[in-house]
VMD Tcl script that draws the C-alpha trace (Angstrom):
set ca {
  {13.42 68.19 -18.18}
  {11.31 66.63 -15.39}
  {8.83 65.28 -17.92}
  {11.67 63.56 -19.84}
  {12.96 61.93 -16.64}
  {9.48 60.73 -15.76}
  {8.99 59.30 -19.26}
  {12.38 57.55 -19.14}
  {11.66 56.06 -15.69}
  {8.29 54.77 -16.88}
  {9.90 53.22 -19.96}
  {12.57 51.46 -17.86}
  {9.95 50.11 -15.44}
  {7.89 48.68 -18.30}
  {10.97 47.10 -19.85}
  {11.97 45.41 -16.59}
  {8.44 44.02 -16.13}
  {8.50 42.50 -19.61}
  {11.91 40.91 -19.01}
  {10.73 39.39 -15.73}
  {7.63 37.95 -17.40}
  {9.69 36.41 -20.21}
  {12.15 34.93 -17.73}
  {9.32 33.32 -15.73}
  {7.57 31.91 -18.78}
  {10.75 30.23 -20.04}
  {11.72 28.60 -16.72}
  {11.43 24.79 -16.46}
  {8.34 23.28 -14.81}
  {8.53 23.00 -11.04}
  {9.04 19.61 -9.45}
  {7.66 20.80 -6.13}
  {4.65 18.93 -4.71}
  {1.23 20.21 -5.68}
  {-0.89 22.02 -3.12}
  {-3.36 19.94 -1.13}
  {-7.05 20.33 -1.89}
  {-9.34 21.52 0.88}
  {-12.12 19.20 2.13}
  {-14.62 21.53 0.41}
  {-12.83 21.07 -2.93}
  {-12.76 17.29 -2.45}
  {-16.37 17.00 -1.29}
  {-17.90 16.52 -4.75}
  {-14.91 14.61 -6.18}
  {-15.10 11.05 -7.49}
  {-12.42 8.50 -6.79}
  {-11.82 4.92 -7.93}
  {-9.11 2.66 -6.55}
  {-8.39 -0.64 -8.29}
  {-6.28 -3.21 -6.45}
  {-5.21 -5.27 -9.45}
  {-4.88 -9.02 -9.23}
  {-1.19 -9.35 -10.13}
  {-0.53 -12.58 -8.29}
  {2.32 -12.44 -5.77}
  {2.89 -8.70 -6.23}
  {1.20 -5.34 -5.92}
  {-0.35 -2.88 -8.36}
  {-2.90 -0.16 -7.57}
  {-4.57 2.17 -10.06}
  {-6.04 5.40 -8.68}
  {-8.45 7.44 -10.84}
  {-10.00 10.82 -10.02}
  {-11.69 13.29 -12.34}
  {-9.78 12.09 -15.42}
  {-6.42 12.02 -13.62}
  {-4.51 8.81 -12.89}
  {-1.80 7.36 -10.67}
  {-0.25 3.91 -10.92}
  {1.25 2.70 -7.64}
  {3.47 -0.32 -8.45}
  {2.88 -2.71 -11.32}
  {3.39 -6.31 -10.26}
  {5.99 -8.75 -11.60}
  {7.07 -9.51 -15.18}
  {4.31 -12.00 -16.01}
  {1.65 -9.41 -15.11}
  {3.20 -6.37 -16.83}
  {1.18 -6.80 -20.03}
  {-2.00 -7.35 -17.98}
  {-1.47 -4.04 -16.15}
  {-0.90 -2.16 -19.41}
  {-3.97 -3.78 -20.99}
  {-6.10 -2.99 -17.93}
  {-5.15 0.69 -18.10}
  {-5.83 0.85 -21.84}
  {-9.26 -0.73 -21.34}
  {-9.97 2.15 -18.95}
  {-9.22 4.54 -21.80}
  {-6.11 5.89 -20.10}
  {-3.62 7.64 -22.37}
  {-1.59 9.55 -19.79}
  {-0.61 8.90 -16.19}
  {-0.19 11.91 -13.91}
  {1.99 9.87 -11.56}
  {3.80 6.57 -11.73}
  {5.01 5.51 -8.29}
  {7.52 2.73 -7.68}
  {7.10 2.03 -3.98}
  {10.50 0.29 -4.02}
  {12.59 -1.69 -6.47}
  {11.71 -5.34 -5.86}
  {10.71 -7.06 -9.09}
  {7.20 -8.01 -7.91}
  {6.42 -4.28 -7.67}
  {8.61 -2.77 -10.39}
  {8.29 -4.82 -13.58}
  {4.81 -3.55 -14.41}
  {5.94 0.01 -13.65}
  {8.54 -0.29 -16.42}
  {5.84 -1.63 -18.73}
  {3.62 1.38 -17.99}
  {6.47 3.86 -18.53}
  {7.07 2.32 -21.95}
  {3.38 2.37 -22.91}
  {1.94 5.69 -21.67}
  {2.68 9.37 -21.51}
  {3.71 10.22 -17.95}
  {3.93 13.53 -16.10}
  {5.88 12.54 -12.99}
  {7.76 9.52 -11.65}
  {8.20 8.95 -7.91}
  {10.59 6.44 -6.39}
  {12.69 5.97 -3.24}
  {16.24 7.30 -3.09}
  {18.39 4.17 -3.27}
  {20.12 2.15 -5.98}
  {19.31 -1.51 -6.58}
  {21.45 -4.07 -8.39}
  {18.95 -5.68 -10.74}
  {18.06 -5.71 -14.43}
  {14.55 -4.43 -13.80}
  {15.91 -1.45 -11.83}
  {18.22 -0.59 -14.74}
  {15.22 -0.85 -17.10}
  {13.31 1.50 -14.80}
  {16.11 4.10 -14.91}
  {16.44 3.72 -18.69}
  {12.69 4.20 -19.19}
  {12.82 7.36 -17.06}
  {15.75 8.72 -19.08}
  {14.05 7.91 -22.39}
  {11.01 9.92 -21.27}
  {13.23 12.77 -20.10}
  {11.52 12.66 -16.70}
  {13.75 12.50 -13.59}
  {12.75 10.17 -10.79}
  {11.65 12.29 -7.83}
  {12.38 11.16 -4.26}
  {9.61 12.72 -2.15}
  {10.07 13.28 1.57}
  {7.53 12.56 4.33}
  {4.99 15.36 4.52}
  {5.04 16.21 0.80}
  {1.52 16.61 -0.62}
  {0.42 16.09 -4.25}
  {-2.93 16.67 -5.96}
  {-4.67 14.15 -8.20}
  {-7.89 15.34 -9.80}
  {-10.35 15.88 -6.97}
  {-8.19 13.99 -4.48}
  {-4.75 14.46 -2.94}
  {-2.09 12.26 -1.36}
  {0.61 12.75 1.23}
  {3.93 10.92 1.53}
  {4.44 9.25 4.93}
  {7.63 7.23 4.36}
  {10.50 6.42 4.04}
  {12.04 8.60 6.74}
  {15.61 7.29 6.84}
  {18.39 7.11 4.24}
  {19.81 3.71 5.18}
  {17.93 0.53 6.01}
  {19.12 -3.01 6.52}
  {16.18 -4.31 4.48}
  {15.25 -2.62 1.20}
  {11.54 -3.17 1.91}
  {11.71 -0.31 4.38}
  {12.56 2.13 1.58}
  {8.96 1.73 0.38}
  {7.20 4.99 -0.42}
  {4.05 5.03 1.71}
  {1.16 7.23 0.53}
  {-2.05 8.33 2.22}
  {-4.68 9.20 -0.40}
  {-7.67 11.33 0.63}
  {-10.95 12.20 -1.02}
  {-13.28 14.11 1.29}
  {-13.79 11.97 4.40}
  {-12.41 8.80 2.78}
  {-8.75 7.79 2.78}
  {-6.50 4.98 1.56}
  {-3.07 3.99 2.87}
  {-0.65 2.27 0.46}
  {2.37 0.81 2.25}
  {4.31 -1.18 -0.37}
  {6.49 -3.67 1.51}
  {7.21 -1.40 4.50}
  {8.13 -3.46 7.56}
  {8.32 -2.94 11.33}
  {11.16 -0.38 11.21}
  {9.39 1.93 8.78}
  {6.05 1.46 10.54}
  {7.60 2.54 13.84}
  {9.08 5.62 12.16}
  {5.68 6.54 10.71}
  {4.11 6.25 14.15}
  {6.63 8.80 15.45}
  {6.34 11.41 12.68}
  {3.07 12.94 13.87}
  {1.65 12.69 10.34}
  {-1.91 11.37 10.07}
  {-2.03 7.58 9.68}
  {-5.72 6.99 10.38}
  {-7.25 5.73 7.12}
  {-10.48 4.19 5.92}
  {-8.71 1.53 3.86}
  {-5.32 -0.07 4.51}
  {-3.47 -1.86 1.74}
  {-1.73 -4.31 4.08}
  {2.06 -4.15 3.99}
  {4.27 -6.75 2.31}
  {1.39 -8.92 1.07}
  {0.32 -9.71 4.62}
  {3.77 -10.81 5.80}
  {4.39 -11.17 9.53}
  {7.26 -8.70 9.08}
  {4.68 -5.90 8.79}
  {1.45 -4.79 10.45}
  {2.42 -4.35 14.09}
  {-0.41 -3.75 16.53}
  {1.04 -0.29 17.19}
  {0.80 0.57 13.51}
  {-2.66 -0.94 13.04}
  {-3.97 0.94 16.06}
  {-2.67 4.21 14.57}
  {-4.25 3.48 11.19}
  {-7.51 2.03 12.59}
  {-8.74 1.00 9.14}
  {-12.37 0.24 8.45}
  {-11.26 -2.15 5.70}
  {-8.06 -3.99 4.76}
  {-6.93 -5.19 1.33}
  {-4.25 -7.86 0.91}
  {-2.55 -8.32 -2.46}
  {-0.90 -11.74 -2.78}
  {-0.75 -14.76 -5.07}
  {-2.81 -17.91 -4.66}
  {-0.81 -20.77 -3.09}
  {2.32 -18.57 -3.01}
  {5.51 -20.14 -1.67}
  {5.92 -17.44 1.00}
  {2.72 -18.40 2.81}
  {1.32 -14.86 2.46}
  {-0.72 -13.64 4.14}
  {0.90 -15.00 7.28}
  {-1.28 -16.29 10.03}
  {0.11 -13.75 12.50}
  {-1.15 -10.89 10.33}
  {-4.54 -12.45 9.76}
  {-4.95 -12.97 13.50}
  {-4.35 -9.28 14.14}
  {-6.84 -8.26 11.45}
  {-9.41 -10.68 12.84}
  {-8.74 -9.58 16.42}
  {-9.40 -5.96 15.45}
  {-12.53 -7.06 13.54}
  {-11.41 -5.39 10.31}
  {-13.33 -6.59 7.22}
  {-10.77 -7.68 4.64}
  {-10.40 -8.40 0.94}
  {-7.83 -10.65 -0.77}
  {-6.79 -10.59 -4.41}
  {-5.73 -14.25 -4.31}
  {-9.31 -15.19 -3.43}
  {-11.39 -12.42 -5.02}
  {-9.34 -11.17 -7.98}
  {-9.16 -7.47 -8.79}
  {-10.86 -5.43 -6.07}
  {-12.36 -2.00 -6.81}
  {-13.32 0.68 -4.31}
  {-15.24 3.83 -5.33}
  {-15.81 6.98 -3.32}
  {-17.37 10.40 -3.64}
  {-15.79 11.54 -0.41}
  {-18.38 10.26 2.02}
  {-18.34 6.48 2.08}
  {-16.78 3.65 0.08}
  {-18.52 1.19 -2.24}
  {-16.85 -2.11 -3.19}
  {-17.27 -4.36 -6.21}
  {-17.43 -7.42 -3.95}
  {-18.17 -8.37 -0.36}
  {-15.37 -8.81 2.20}
  {-14.09 -12.34 2.80}
  {-16.43 -14.14 5.15}
  {-13.81 -15.87 7.24}
  {-10.10 -16.43 7.69}
  {-8.50 -18.57 4.98}
  {-4.82 -19.41 5.14}
  {-4.13 -19.93 1.44}
  {-4.25 -23.73 1.08}
  {-6.78 -25.60 -1.07}
  {-9.89 -24.41 0.80}
  {-12.41 -22.27 -1.03}
  {-12.81 -18.61 -0.13}
  {-14.62 -18.10 3.14}
  {-14.37 -21.69 4.37}
  {-13.32 -22.35 7.93}
  {-10.00 -24.03 8.70}
  {-10.23 -27.75 9.40}
  {-7.50 -29.99 10.77}
  {-7.02 -33.71 11.18}
  {-5.42 -34.17 14.59}
  {-3.43 -37.14 13.28}
  {-1.60 -34.77 10.88}
  {-0.49 -32.36 13.61}
  {3.00 -32.42 15.00}
  {2.68 -34.38 18.21}
  {2.94 -32.35 21.40}
  {2.75 -33.64 24.92}
  {0.00 -32.24 27.09}
  {1.10 -28.91 28.48}
  {0.42 -25.19 28.46}
  {-0.90 -23.35 25.42}
  {-1.83 -19.77 24.67}
  {-5.31 -19.36 23.18}
  {-6.64 -16.54 21.05}
  {-10.29 -16.66 22.03}
  {-11.23 -14.35 19.14}
  {-9.64 -16.27 16.26}
  {-9.84 -19.67 18.01}
  {-6.12 -20.31 17.47}
  {-3.81 -22.34 19.71}
  {-0.16 -21.29 20.17}
  {2.84 -22.53 22.05}
  {3.89 -20.08 24.80}
  {7.10 -19.07 22.96}
  {5.36 -18.44 19.61}
  {5.84 -14.87 18.34}
  {2.16 -14.75 17.36}
  {1.20 -15.37 20.97}
  {3.02 -12.20 21.98}
  {0.84 -10.14 19.63}
  {-2.50 -11.36 20.99}
  {-4.46 -8.65 22.77}
  {-4.74 -9.32 26.49}
  {-8.54 -9.24 26.26}
  {-8.40 -12.16 23.77}
  {-5.59 -14.13 25.45}
  {-6.15 -17.18 27.63}
  {-3.68 -19.70 29.08}
  {-4.75 -23.35 28.82}
  {-3.12 -26.38 30.39}
  {-4.24 -29.72 29.06}
  {-4.63 -31.83 25.94}
  {-4.24 -30.25 22.47}
  {-6.65 -32.68 20.81}
  {-9.33 -31.70 23.32}
  {-8.91 -28.06 22.24}
  {-9.31 -29.08 18.58}
  {-12.47 -31.01 19.41}
  {-13.76 -27.83 21.06}
  {-13.35 -25.82 17.86}
  {-9.81 -24.45 18.15}
  {-7.20 -24.84 15.40}
  {-3.40 -24.96 15.81}
  {-1.14 -22.12 14.69}
  {0.57 -23.27 11.50}
  {3.83 -21.65 12.59}
  {4.43 -23.21 16.02}
  {2.12 -26.26 15.71}
  {2.34 -27.16 12.02}
  {0.85 -30.21 10.42}
  {3.33 -32.97 9.53}
}
mol new
graphics top color blue
foreach p $ca { graphics top sphere $p radius 0.5 }
foreach p [lrange $ca 0 end-1] q [lrange $ca 1 end] { graphics top cylinder $p $q radius 0.2 }
display resetview
């Protein structure tokens, strides 16, 4: 009798184990973030980051060990270029497609990629936008049968031999949709890249308070170099060794704004610009970054000067100002009116008050701020 009970108990235990295994194997795939790779696992990894020249927009392709992520895709006129670029790379499937936010200059090429490639996961911020391209984005997601995931700050995902962590957005309601931008910090060994979409001051301040690591080797400058992003507080947390600005040549917004360029120059950060240099490629094996081109040699404000040329001004073209007080940035050699917002951002070590003639300053090598002392 005892032997029969033992046999029956063994049989029931085996049956329950088989049922559990079947139940687990038939469950849907998890949408939880992937585990982060250790520095040892990333040490021998290869990484390539392409900042595509999509005019007045943003699109970044990340490649690691045969795995791929597309972060934004530029505007409508560049959608086919983005798809062609990926196909030339031999890409057939994207592990991740990330829409930083739903402005057309970031989202159109994302829709193009969703319609052209197999995709594992789609990441996007948790808000609804009233536009045709947003509806196309949702339709493309539904056609693929892949729900749009809304990752929270701190979530970590793996990509080949690299990994990335979500840093923003932190809030559910913003006055400006740019602040919904998904911000990612990509790491490969000792090298790191920060992609900020169009995140502005509010989101930057939130990121500074989260306690998550912001320090990065490369910063993709927020909002195409707009003055609405890149506070000194944020830049001093990131402390990038390089900066990349994605913007269109002669764009109507004036990106990158002079205020942003002054901060980058003041912090002596070598920078690259897609409007001047085209597509910019960074490669890493976890211990140093190699670029396909040299950083820009000097500040250029996006008019008809060639890359690397110094700003020149004809004093007769400058809005006439009576002799008075000016605020000088001794690092960038810029002249500001005392109430100019750019003057407030100048580091104290580079700030000097000057009382006298503006034309004398220009003769001594200074150039007027195009915001508060514009040409006629």
